[in-house]
N, CA, C and O of each residue as an XYZ file, in Angstrom:
332
protein
N       0.841     -1.152     -0.039
C      -0.002     -0.003      0.038
C       0.810      1.308     -0.065
O       1.849      1.378      0.591
N       0.481      2.206     -0.725
C       1.236      3.447     -0.863
C       1.265      4.186      0.575
O       0.265      4.238      1.291
N       2.442      4.720      0.907
C       2.613      5.435      2.108
C       1.595      6.593      2.327
O       1.078      6.858      3.413
N       1.367      7.274      1.108
C       0.480      8.456      1.233
C      -0.930      8.042      1.612
O      -1.625      8.683      2.399
N      -1.324      6.871      0.968
C      -2.592      6.303      1.321
C      -2.806      5.920      2.752
O      -3.872      6.158      3.321
N      -1.765      5.311      3.353
C      -1.721      4.847      4.709
C      -1.761      6.072      5.633
O      -2.479      6.067      6.633
N      -1.009      7.098      5.309
C      -0.956      8.279      6.087
C      -2.401      8.943      6.053
O      -2.906      9.427      7.065
N      -3.024      8.929      4.818
C      -4.293      9.681      4.738
C      -5.364      8.901      5.629
O      -6.203      9.484      6.315
N      -5.235      7.495      5.537
C      -6.179      6.736      6.376
C      -6.007      6.933      7.829
O      -6.968      7.021      8.593
N      -4.702      7.005      8.224
C      -4.433      7.207      9.659
C      -4.976      8.632     10.084
O      -5.660      8.754     11.101
N      -4.687      9.582      9.366
C      -5.136     11.002      9.637
C      -6.560     11.038      9.802
O      -7.086     11.641     10.737
N      -7.266     10.349      8.836
C      -8.740     10.324      8.860
C      -9.187      9.645     10.143
O     -10.040     10.201     10.836
N      -8.663      8.470     10.506
C      -9.083      7.745     11.692
C      -8.718      8.748     12.971
O      -9.542      8.916     13.869
N      -7.569      9.326     12.981
C      -7.265     10.127     14.190
C      -8.187     11.231     14.247
O      -8.611     11.581     15.348
N      -8.579     11.865     13.121
C      -9.546     12.946     13.212
C     -10.947     12.404     13.636
O     -11.662     13.109     14.348
N     -11.351     11.203     13.229
C     -12.597     10.639     13.688
C     -12.610     10.383     15.183
O     -13.619     10.598     15.855
N     -11.459      9.914     15.702
C     -11.259      9.680     17.106
C     -11.360     10.968     17.813
O     -12.071     11.025     18.817
N     -10.717     12.022     17.392
C     -10.768     13.280     17.963
C     -12.258     13.785     18.115
O     -12.738     14.131     19.195
N     -12.881     13.789     17.008
C     -14.296     14.129     16.918
C     -15.108     13.504     17.909
O     -15.860     14.127     18.659
N     -14.923     12.065     17.907
C     -15.724     11.276     18.921
C     -15.379     11.733     20.379
O     -16.286     11.903     21.194
N     -14.113     11.924     20.690
C     -13.787     12.315     22.010
C     -14.400     13.727     22.302
O     -14.932     13.931     23.393
N     -14.341     14.633     21.414
C     -14.972     15.910     21.644
C     -16.453     15.777     21.816
O     -17.006     16.489     22.655
N     -17.117     14.962     21.126
C     -18.582     14.712     21.407
C     -18.840     14.019     22.766
O     -19.871     14.258     23.395
N     -17.954     13.210     23.189
C     -18.020     12.568     24.445
C     -17.923     13.594     25.576
O     -18.720     13.621     26.514
N     -16.866     14.461     25.424
C     -16.689     15.532     26.449
C     -17.896     16.387     26.507
O     -18.365     16.697     27.603
N     -18.428     16.787     25.399
C     -19.612     17.581     25.291
C     -20.770     16.893     25.954
O     -21.519     17.545     26.682
N     -20.955     15.638     25.745
C     -22.035     14.920     26.431
C     -21.971     14.917     27.915
O     -22.961     15.161     28.604
N     -20.750     14.627     28.426
C     -20.606     14.686     29.860
C     -20.760     16.169     30.373
O     -21.345     16.365     31.438
N     -20.314     17.081     29.734
C     -20.427     18.498     30.051
C     -21.927     18.830     30.277
O     -22.335     19.345     31.318
N     -22.718     18.497     29.224
C     -24.156     18.831     29.297
C     -24.838     18.024     30.409
O     -25.783     18.506     31.034
N     -24.341     16.747     30.666
C     -24.983     15.979     31.724
C     -24.685     16.677     33.035
O     -25.593     16.885     33.840
N     -23.521     17.018     33.253
C     -23.056     17.625     34.550
C     -23.861     19.059     34.692
O     -24.209     19.447     35.808
N     -24.102     19.728     33.655
C     -24.764     21.075     33.616
C     -26.250     20.848     33.657
O     -26.987     21.833     33.655
N     -26.741     19.665     33.693
C     -28.088     19.366     33.662
C     -28.827     19.857     32.468
O     -30.012     20.186     32.538
N     -28.088     19.911     31.307
C     -28.681     20.289     30.034
C     -28.473     19.229     28.946
O     -28.010     19.540     27.849
N     -28.824     17.959     29.263
C     -28.503     16.952     28.219
C     -29.250     17.117     26.963
O     -28.735     16.674     25.936
N     -30.422     17.708     26.909
C     -31.242     17.805     25.730
C     -30.636     18.751     24.820
O     -31.069     18.770     23.667
N     -29.614     19.613     25.182
C     -28.881     20.376     24.212
C     -28.050     19.576     23.313
O     -27.589     20.154     22.329
N     -27.778     18.304     23.498
C     -27.177     17.445     22.625
C     -27.996     17.015     21.392
O     -27.465     16.523     20.396
N     -29.309     17.226     21.514
C     -30.185     16.755     20.355
C     -30.194     17.683     19.189
O     -29.989     18.888     19.336
N     -30.422     17.151     18.069
C     -30.531     17.829     16.773
C     -31.719     18.783     16.962
O     -32.792     18.247     17.242
N     -31.685     20.044     16.854
C     -32.905     20.993     16.875
C     -33.960     20.587     15.937
O     -35.130     20.786     16.264
N     -33.668     20.012     14.747
C     -34.728     19.679     13.891
C     -35.702     18.671     14.293
O     -36.708     18.435     13.624
N     -35.368     17.988     15.540
C     -36.393     17.023     16.051
C     -37.535     17.662     16.670
O     -38.556     17.037     16.958
N     -37.357     19.035     16.901
C     -38.384     19.806     17.583
C     -38.947     19.175     18.850
O     -38.162     19.001     19.781
N     -40.103     18.845     18.976
C     -40.631     18.336     20.201
C     -41.193     16.829     19.952
O     -42.079     16.330     20.646
N     -40.568     16.191     18.887
C     -40.956     14.866     18.449
C     -40.366     13.721     19.119
O     -40.198     12.657     18.523
N     -40.009     13.916     20.476
C     -39.394     12.844     21.279
C     -39.978     12.923     22.629
O     -40.541     13.933     23.051
N     -39.823     11.797     23.317
C     -40.260     11.700     24.755
C     -38.967     12.125     25.670
O     -37.966     11.419     25.789
N     -39.140     13.265     26.228
C     -38.005     13.905     27.030
C     -37.361     12.819     27.929
O     -36.172     12.514     27.832
N     -38.206     12.262     28.797
C     -37.671     11.308     29.800
C     -36.975     10.149     29.188
O     -35.973      9.715     29.756
N     -37.409      9.584     28.057
C     -36.753      8.499     27.431
C     -35.451      8.916     26.786
O     -34.516      8.115     26.768
N     -35.333     10.107     26.264
C     -34.134     10.652     25.690
C     -33.019     10.763     26.925
O     -31.884     10.295     26.832
N     -33.462     11.364     27.935
C     -32.563     11.565     29.119
C     -32.111     10.329     29.671
O     -30.952     10.197     30.065
N     -33.041      9.328     29.727
C     -32.706      7.980     30.216
C     -31.654      7.328     29.366
O     -30.693      6.771     29.898
N     -31.804      7.379     28.050
C     -30.943      6.795     27.001
C     -29.570      7.369     27.105
O     -28.556      6.671     27.133
N     -29.582      8.685     27.163
C     -28.236      9.472     27.256
C     -27.493      8.977     28.564
O     -26.299      8.682     28.528
N     -28.211      8.903     29.661
C     -27.663      8.405     30.928
C     -27.073      7.062     30.834
O     -25.953      6.825     31.288
N     -27.852      6.121     30.216
C     -27.329      4.799     30.013
C     -26.087      4.756     29.146
O     -25.133      4.023     29.405
N     -26.140      5.585     28.093
C     -24.898      5.604     27.081
C     -23.788      6.109     27.849
O     -22.687      5.584     27.687
N     -23.941      7.129     28.723
C     -22.767      7.744     29.447
C     -22.241      6.612     30.418
O     -21.031      6.557     30.634
N     -23.024      5.789     30.958
C     -22.610      4.751     31.893
C     -21.744      3.798     30.948
O     -20.720      3.298     31.415
N     -22.073      3.570     29.814
C     -21.417      2.637     28.967
C     -20.094      3.001     28.388
O     -19.379      2.183     27.808
N     -19.779      4.308     28.571
C     -18.447      4.723     28.107
C     -17.531      5.346     29.156
O     -16.703      6.223     28.909
N     -17.779      4.765     30.443
C     -16.894      5.183     31.471
C     -15.513      4.894     31.128
O     -15.260      3.982     30.341
N     -14.550      5.639     31.688
C     -13.121      5.397     31.369
C     -12.663      4.111     31.919
O     -11.909      3.437     31.218
N     -13.014      3.682     33.072
C     -12.640      2.423     33.596
C     -13.716      1.347     33.155
O     -14.888      1.437     33.520
N     -13.261      0.350     32.367
C     -14.235     -0.617     32.028
C     -15.091     -1.341     33.151
O     -16.226     -1.780     32.962
N     -14.429     -1.401     34.279
C     -14.992     -2.002     35.457
C     -16.157     -1.258     35.962
O     -17.006     -1.780     36.684
N     -16.189      0.026     35.554
C     -17.313      0.958     36.033
C     -18.567      0.779     35.018
O     -19.693      1.196     35.290
N     -18.259      0.162     33.910
C     -19.406      0.101     32.816
C     -20.307     -0.984     33.325
O     -19.907     -1.883     34.065
N     -21.627     -0.857     32.868
C     -22.573     -1.842     33.202
C     -22.437     -3.000     32.217
O     -21.916     -2.824     31.116
N     -22.911     -4.197     32.616
C     -22.852     -5.388     31.777
C     -24.004     -5.142     30.729
O     -24.823     -4.235     30.883
N     -24.018     -5.964     29.707
C     -25.127     -5.971     28.756
C     -26.381     -6.272     29.465
O     -27.388     -5.613     29.206
N     -26.397     -7.228     30.351
C     -27.641     -7.604     31.061
C     -28.171     -6.499     31.844
O     -29.392     -6.353     31.900
N     -27.344     -5.661     32.489
C     -27.675     -4.594     33.208
C     -28.337     -3.462     32.325
O     -29.345     -2.826     32.634
N     -27.572     -3.321     31.146
C     -28.091     -2.348     30.111
C     -29.539     -2.698     29.634
O     -30.405     -1.839     29.469
N     -29.721     -4.020     29.430
C     -31.044     -4.482     28.969
C     -32.086     -4.121     30.105
O     -33.174     -3.609     29.838
N     -31.683     -4.419     31.370
C     -32.653     -4.100     32.386
C     -33.013     -2.580     32.459
O     -34.168     -2.158     32.521
N     -31.955     -1.856     32.446
C     -32.075     -0.353     32.472
C     -33.042      0.131     31.305
O     -33.908      0.979     31.517
N     -32.854     -0.427     30.124
C     -33.695     -0.066     28.967
C     -35.140     -0.513     29.080
O     -36.080      0.129     28.611
N     -35.250     -1.674     29.744
C     -36.675     -2.181     29.912
C     -37.439     -1.626     31.197
O     -38.627     -1.896     31.373
N     -36.766     -0.900     32.019
C     -37.505     -0.349     33.180
C     -37.880      1.142     33.004
O     -38.497      1.733     33.891
């Protein structure tokens, strides 16, 4: 494989990771600031159940804890989603 192609792919992946990390930081910031709905696309308008969105965001944030031991198991996630 051409070195330029490899470099381009790596830069793209690094950029994707940086974007993902930025989004995660923003999600935690909004959660701590008690403004999690600010993460939603404004074009959704009022077409969502507020409590379900907040619960889903909360579950998602549990699943991306820095320490894997702090993350819920899939069985726990299923229970959280069903309750």
